[in-house]
N, C-alpha and C positions, 0 to 999 in steps of 0.2 A: 542658589543653581541645584537643581533636584539632579540627584544620582541617576544615572542611566539602568531599565531595566535589566538586570543578568539575566543572562540566556542560561536554562538546567534543564539536563533530558528528563522530561516529565512523564516516559511510557516508554517501555523498551520490552519486547516482548516476544517468543518465538509459538510457533503451535506447532505440533506433528501430526498431521494428521492422518489417520487411520487408514489403510486401502479402500475398504468400503464406503470410507468419506470421501475417496476420488486421490488419498493420498497426498505426497506433498509437505508443504511447508506453509506456513503465514508468518509474517515477517512484519512487526510494527516498531518505528523508529520515531518517537515524536519530540521537538526539539520547543521549547518557548517560555513563558514567563509567566506571574499572577500580576493586576495591578486592582487596585481596589477590588478585590474578588471575584476579579474577572480572569480566565487562563486564556492567553493570550499566544495561538501558536506562533513561530519563527519557523521552523522547518521543519518536515517529515519527509518518507521513506514509509512505502507500504508497498510488500510485493508477496505474490503468490508465487513460489518455486516449487516445481514438480518436474525432473529430468525425466520421468517416462510420456510427458507430452511436448516439453519441447528442450532442447539439449542447449542451442543457442542464450546469450546471454547468461551466463552461469544460470541457465533453469530456469529463470526468472520470465515466470508466464506471461504474467501480467501485472504492474506497477504504476504508484503513481507517487510520484515527490516533486518538490521545488529545488532541486538542485541546480546548479549553473544559473542563478537568479531567473529560474520562471518555473511554471506550474506546467507537467507534462506528465503523458500517460506512457507505459511500457508494454506491450502486447506483439508476444513471440518475436521479440526482436527489431518491433517497427517504433518510430515513437514518435508522438504527436504532442503539439500544444494543447490545454488543456483550459479554459475556462473556468479559474477560478471564483467562484461565490463564497464560501466559508470553509475552513478544515472538515469539520462535521458533511456538509455534501459531499466533499471530496472523499470521506471514509464512507458514506453512505453507497456511494457509486462503487467503489472499492468493493464493498460486502457485496454487492449487488452483483458484478461484473464475475467476480471469482466465483461465486456460486452458479449461478449460468452458464460458465466455463465447466465445473464440476459434474451438473447436469447433463449436460452433452455429453461429456467424456462418457459418465455411466451408462448414455443413451446406448451408445457406439458399441461399447465394450457388450453389452447385450446382444447386438445384431450379431 
């Protein structure tokens, strides 16, 4: 009988964004394991935090995670189930959405 794969922390990063880049904080936490050279993500939490944009939910403007046994999206206090294709697809969606939020915020600040 084979030993079950042991879950480990694969990535944990925090990036403070400069005010001219929209400000706030990007946070990534990814758990999983590697089997036969392939990484399998078991848990993840991706968040864009900026108290200047949204003060609720500890400043989480946008987030994706799979806590509570389902994949979901946080946006300004609203939580919605999302279809999960792959972690990579979810990560790409997160990147696109937080960049769009930054762009919209910068346009509003220029007006």
